[in-house]
N, CA, C and O of each residue as an XYZ file, in Angstrom:
464
protein
N     162.960    109.233    115.766
C     161.944    108.066    115.667
C     162.408    106.806    116.952
O     161.850    106.747    118.048
N     163.430    105.961    116.544
C     164.115    105.265    116.886
C     163.793    105.043    118.904
O     163.361    104.043    119.476
N     164.276    106.601    119.605
C     163.995    106.913    120.675
C     162.893    106.535    121.976
O     162.987    106.182    123.151
N     161.816    106.838    121.002
C     160.055    107.179    120.943
C     160.109    105.526    120.877
O     160.199    105.265    122.077
N     160.108    104.575    120.360
C     159.799    103.540    120.472
C     161.140    102.531    121.281
O     161.146    101.426    121.823
N     161.609    103.001    121.162
C     162.597    102.665    122.632
C     162.003    102.422    124.229
O     162.162    101.408    124.908
N     160.991    104.151    124.753
C     160.729    104.455    124.769
C     159.516    103.109    125.404
O     159.403    102.404    126.407
N     158.852    103.313    124.217
C     157.348    102.656    124.597
C     157.592    100.503    124.306
O     156.823     99.578    124.045
N     159.079    100.638    124.557
C     158.788     98.518    124.700
C     160.095     98.700    126.466
O     160.340     97.764    127.227
N     160.785    100.502    126.640
C     161.609    100.376    127.568
C     160.255     99.871    128.785
O     160.396     98.658    128.942
N     159.239    100.304    129.517
C     159.139     99.237    130.629
C     159.149     97.397    130.392
O     159.593     96.479    131.081
N     158.390     97.453    129.001
C     158.644     95.834    129.020
C     160.012     94.475    129.150
O     160.180     93.308    129.505
N     160.790     95.764    128.526
C     162.085     95.609    128.787
C     162.545     95.216    129.876
O     163.055     94.104    130.016
N     162.398     96.304    131.042
C     163.299     96.260    132.091
C     162.190     95.179    133.438
O     162.508     94.697    134.526
N     161.174     95.172    132.840
C     159.878     93.816    133.490
C     160.762     92.696    133.119
O     161.338     92.301    134.132
N     160.951     92.322    132.532
C     161.588     91.260    131.874
C     163.319     91.052    131.939
O     164.041     90.089    131.680
N     163.535     92.156    132.316
C     165.035     92.005    132.635
C     165.436     91.519    134.368
O     166.467     90.972    134.760
N     164.385     91.888    135.067
C     163.843     92.264    136.865
C     163.570     90.649    136.923
O     164.241     90.038    137.755
N     162.661     89.904    136.128
C     162.097     89.050    135.989
C     163.661     87.580    136.099
O     163.878     86.476    136.599
N     164.173     88.382    135.443
C     165.521     86.763    135.017
C     166.739     87.263    136.054
O     167.416     86.423    136.647
N     166.974     88.773    136.231
C     167.049     88.339    137.359
C     167.010     87.613    138.691
O     167.840     87.058    139.411
N     165.450     87.891    138.727
C     164.804     87.192    140.173
C     165.415     85.959    139.939
O     166.134     85.567    140.858
N     165.309     85.139    138.814
C     164.797     83.671    138.545
C     166.534     83.307    138.609
O     166.930     82.577    139.517
N     167.529     83.872    137.577
C     168.834     83.335    138.100
C     169.590     83.915    139.698
O     170.742     83.684    140.066
N     168.739     84.552    140.292
C     169.579     84.265    142.008
C     169.056     84.310    142.478
O     169.367     84.776    143.574
N     167.583     83.879    142.251
C     166.191     82.752    143.526
C     166.392     84.032    144.462
O     167.206     84.233    145.363
N     165.090     85.046    143.796
C     165.662     86.149    144.705
C     164.516     85.389    145.963
O     164.773     85.215    147.154
N     162.767     84.912    144.966
C     161.605     84.304    145.962
C     161.769     83.245    146.583
O     161.043     82.320    146.949
N     162.982     83.542    146.664
C     163.208     81.966    147.772
C     163.933     82.457    148.745
O     164.058     81.698    149.706
N     164.467     83.502    148.820
C     164.507     84.122    150.463
C     164.214     85.286    150.807
O     164.137     85.632    151.985
N     163.949     86.284    149.505
C     163.097     87.814    149.802
C     162.517     88.042    150.259
O     162.998     88.236    151.375
N     160.915     88.344    150.251
C     159.052     89.211    149.995
C     159.955     90.174    149.144
O     160.695     90.606    150.028
N     160.363     90.791    147.959
C     160.918     91.179    147.288
C     160.092     90.342    145.997
O     160.307     89.136    145.874
N     159.373     90.873    145.281
C     158.773     90.903    144.573
C     159.437     91.654    142.837
O     160.061     92.710    142.734
N     159.117     90.879    141.890
C     159.862     91.864    140.523
C     159.505     93.158    140.262
O     160.408     93.966    140.045
N     157.958     93.638    140.234
C     157.799     94.715    140.225
C     158.246     96.380    141.400
O     158.297     97.571    141.096
N     158.445     95.777    142.511
C     159.334     96.335    143.511
C     160.804     97.143    143.116
O     161.335     98.190    143.488
N     161.225     95.812    141.936
C     162.453     96.302    141.796
C     162.212     97.051    140.956
O     163.297     97.449    140.532
N     161.011     97.746    140.158
C     161.491     97.647    137.923
C     160.738     99.121    138.835
O     161.135    100.261    138.592
N     159.796     98.881    139.718
C     159.256    100.708    139.548
C     160.171    101.396    140.091
O     159.609    102.296    140.715
N     161.671    101.497    140.236
C     163.038    102.511    140.998
C     163.395    102.226    139.089
O     164.319    102.992    138.815
N     162.996    101.469    137.882
C     163.392    101.763    136.719
C     162.882    102.391    136.176
O     163.118    103.378    135.480
N     161.840    101.675    136.550
C     160.620    102.780    135.773
C     160.629    104.323    136.031
O     160.572    104.968    134.984
N     160.674    104.908    136.932
C     160.736    106.342    137.592
C     162.011    106.684    136.747
O     161.793    107.224    135.663
N     162.981    106.505    137.009
C     163.938    106.625    136.488
C     164.399    106.744    134.399
O     165.245    107.160    133.607
N     163.421    106.207    134.471
C     162.986    106.461    132.943
C     161.966    107.724    132.661
O     161.960    108.776    132.022
N     161.405    107.231    133.232
C     159.970    108.609    133.432
C     161.255    109.937    133.229
O     161.169    110.698    132.265
N     162.144    110.044    134.023
C     162.269    111.694    134.743
C     163.661    111.615    133.124
O     163.815    112.744    132.659
N     164.338    110.748    132.542
C     165.159    110.234    131.241
C     164.442    110.549    130.280
O     164.268    111.711    129.913
N     164.083    109.832    129.907
C     162.508    110.625    129.199
C     161.708    110.993    128.475
O     161.395    110.811    127.299
N     161.268    111.752    129.596
C     160.449    112.813    130.100
C     161.880    114.219    129.306
O     161.767    114.798    128.225
N     162.769    114.329    130.076
C     163.617    115.294    129.632
C     164.204    115.150    128.101
O     164.430    116.160    127.435
N     164.455    113.703    127.542
C     164.374    113.913    126.689
C     163.626    114.705    124.943
O     164.072    115.178    123.898
N     161.724    114.301    125.842
C     161.045    114.696    124.537
C     160.776    116.088    125.033
O     160.385    116.728    124.058
N     160.808    116.904    126.178
C     159.783    118.100    126.956
C     161.034    118.765    126.757
O     160.795    119.951    126.528
N     162.702    118.444    126.736
C     163.409    119.090    128.040
C     163.092    119.675    128.917
O     163.507    120.822    129.083
N     161.998    118.901    130.025
C     161.446    118.989    131.288
C     161.593    118.331    132.101
O     161.668    117.221    131.573
N     161.700    118.219    133.147
C     161.457    116.533    134.609
C     160.279    116.641    134.396
O     159.808    117.760    134.194
N     159.041    114.877    134.376
C     157.581    115.025    134.545
C     158.426    114.540    135.913
O     157.524    114.092    136.621
N     159.555    114.407    136.582
C     159.115    113.632    137.812
C     158.189    114.546    138.885
O     157.247    114.086    139.529
N     158.758    116.224    138.949
C     157.937    116.386    140.470
C     156.381    116.259    140.259
O     155.642    116.390    141.234
N     155.881    116.013    139.036
C     154.809    115.411    138.692
C     153.748    114.127    139.263
O     152.701    113.874    139.859
N     154.992    113.538    138.530
C     154.963    112.059    139.597
C     154.359    111.851    140.775
O     153.292    111.363    141.146
N     155.906    112.657    141.594
C     155.393    112.782    142.687
C     154.997    113.581    143.819
O     155.227    113.635    145.027
N     154.334    114.161    142.980
C     152.823    115.093    143.522
C     152.213    114.059    143.476
O     152.025    113.604    144.604
N     151.512    113.029    142.106
C     150.800    111.870    141.993
C     150.634    111.280    142.943
O     149.538    110.844    143.297
N     152.063    111.100    143.761
C     151.883    109.424    144.331
C     152.177    110.073    146.143
O     152.304    109.324    147.111
N     152.214    111.239    146.186
C     151.846    111.384    147.302
C     150.882    111.916    147.727
O     150.794    112.070    148.945
N     150.027    112.291    147.011
C     148.354    112.496    147.144
C     147.488    110.990    146.977
O     146.272    110.955    147.168
N     148.180    109.920    146.646
C     148.333    108.502    146.828
C     148.283    108.364    148.301
O     147.343    108.497    149.085
N     149.311    108.117    148.449
C     149.773    107.448    150.113
C     149.360    108.379    150.829
O     149.966    108.247    151.892
N     148.203    109.884    150.947
C     147.789    110.068    151.636
C     146.806    110.132    151.253
O     146.155    111.175    151.320
N     146.230    108.709    150.562
C     144.829    108.925    150.379
C     144.663    107.636    151.388
O     144.135    107.949    152.456
N     145.006    106.271    151.259
C     145.657    105.247    151.717
C     146.441    105.646    153.236
O     146.300    105.035    154.296
N     146.969    106.392    153.080
C     146.662    106.934    154.970
C     145.415    107.056    155.419
O     144.887    106.180    156.105
N     144.666    108.452    154.980
C     143.395    108.573    155.125
C     142.623    107.258    155.663
O     142.103    107.010    156.751
N     142.801    106.268    154.074
C     141.446    105.341    154.754
C     142.541    104.589    155.361
O     143.190    104.497    154.320
N     143.078    104.134    156.003
C     143.486    103.295    157.118
C     143.150    103.957    158.742
O     142.523    103.330    159.596
N     143.499    104.817    158.861
C     143.015    105.905    159.798
C     141.752    105.772    159.705
O     141.249    105.011    160.532
N     140.688    106.542    158.551
C     139.191    106.448    158.803
C     138.309    104.933    158.744
O     137.111    104.701    158.907
N     139.244    104.214    158.496
C     138.602    102.850    158.630
C     138.785    101.759    159.467
O     137.828    101.076    159.832
N     139.887    101.540    159.792
C     140.622    101.100    160.586
C     141.104    101.459    161.829
O     141.482    100.451    162.425
N     141.295    102.775    162.667
C     140.915    103.724    163.709
C     143.033    103.152    163.997
O     143.419    103.525    165.105
N     143.832    102.616    163.400
C     144.389    102.815    163.561
C     146.151    102.494    162.042
O     145.839    101.932    160.992
N     147.616    102.906    162.227
C     147.854    103.199    161.156
C     148.947    101.895    160.889
O     149.691    101.562    161.811
N     148.999    101.100    159.416
C     149.478     99.874    159.750
C     151.353    100.266    159.347
O     151.313    100.983    158.347
N     152.254    100.133    159.601
C     153.068    100.787    158.719
C     153.757     99.779    157.457
O     154.444    100.294    156.575
N     153.494     98.347    157.491
C     153.808     97.197    156.548
C     153.120     97.351    155.658
O     153.469     97.653    154.516
N     151.553     97.081    156.230
C     150.790     97.452    154.886
C     150.485     98.292    154.392
O     150.213     98.092    153.208
N     150.341     99.546    154.836
C     150.877    101.352    154.252
C     152.377    101.070    153.335
O     152.533    101.315    152.139
N     153.256    100.567    154.155
C     154.257    100.421    153.243
C     154.061     99.651    151.007
O     154.152    100.278    149.951
N     153.869     98.591    151.203
C     153.414     97.556    150.593
C     152.388     97.809    149.813
O     152.462     97.599    148.602
N     150.983     98.430    150.555
C     150.233     99.067    148.806
C     150.645    100.099    148.865
O     150.421    100.532    147.734
N     151.083    100.802    149.366
C     151.798    102.481    148.690
C     152.832    101.873    147.305
O     152.618    102.228    146.146
N     154.035    100.844    147.727
C     155.101    100.811    146.410
C     154.392     99.816    145.288
O     154.942     99.642    144.201
N     153.330     99.272    145.571
C     152.393     98.564    144.522
C     151.680     99.578    143.843
O     151.944     99.522    142.642
N     150.842    100.530    144.134
C     150.533    100.993    143.692
C     151.129    102.064    142.941
O     150.315    102.722    142.295
N     152.500    102.464    142.841
C     153.313    103.464    142.835
C     153.851    102.645    141.416
O     153.787    103.078    140.265
N     154.482    101.128    141.941
C     154.159    100.508    140.420
C     153.294    100.734    139.570
O     153.686    100.892    138.414
N     151.441    100.847    139.944
C     150.344    100.648    138.677
C     151.502    102.115    137.833
O     152.376    102.184    136.969
N     150.521    103.360    139.091
C     151.245    104.887    138.465
C     151.753    104.390    137.606
O     151.171    104.054    136.575
N     153.321    104.184    137.907
C     154.602    105.016    137.210
C     154.188    104.231    135.818
O     154.167    104.819    134.737
N     153.956    103.243    135.926
C     153.518    102.299    135.043
C     152.958    102.949    133.656
O     153.354    103.026    132.493
N     151.525    103.486    134.604
C     150.133    104.310    133.876
C     150.729    105.931    132.685
O     150.703    106.286    131.507
N     151.315    106.532    134.391
C     152.540    108.249    133.533
C     153.097    108.228    132.771
O     153.208    109.161    131.976
N     154.053    106.449    132.656
C     155.522    106.647    131.234
C     154.600    106.295    130.480
O     154.304    107.330    129.882
N     153.869    105.384    130.077
C     152.256    104.896    129.027
C     151.580    106.335    128.482
O     151.202    106.520    127.325
N     151.509    107.393    129.668
C     151.024    108.314    128.768
C     151.758    109.356    128.572
O     151.333    110.076    127.669
N     152.992    109.814    129.236
C     153.814    110.558    128.992
C     154.375    109.680    127.331
O     154.170    110.324    126.303
N     155.008    108.340    127.203
C     155.526    108.710    125.496
C     154.040    108.816    124.690
O     154.048    109.579    123.724
N     152.812    108.150    124.982
C     151.899    108.801    124.367
C     151.999    109.484    124.089
O     152.337    109.455    122.906
N     151.848    111.048    124.767
C     151.813    112.037    124.342
C     152.799    112.561    123.632
O     152.699    113.726    123.249
N     153.929    111.791    123.329
C     154.996    112.348    122.455
C     155.189    111.654    121.752
O     156.347    111.525    121.355
N     153.901    110.662    121.116
C     154.315    110.323    119.729
C     152.706    111.400    119.226
O     152.500    111.828    118.090
N     151.933    111.573    120.254
C     151.481    112.925    119.275
C     151.338    114.443    118.827
O     150.568    115.209    118.247
N     152.647    114.386    119.507
C     153.162    115.949    118.757
C     154.129    115.933    117.676
O     154.490    116.988    117.155
């Protein structure tokens, strides 16, 4: 039960710690990276770790399939609307959407583990 409660507050802790890290080292003043950009890695790690703890099976392949489909949708959207591919805007949009999808996927996994 303690592990499930920690899993519930894990993204909040990660975002707060990364935010403190950015403030302490003044990363925003010399870099374009933002807090969600770095927190995404830790949330993806949390998806793998907690899914293995709760189900003895990694949910990471399902997450990768979802973000791959989102990447294809963004790519086709750029190609059909703009008639060109802008790598910079693609990576920025894709990575920010990956953060939100990872957060939603993580919380869906935790809620499902509470229901079990």
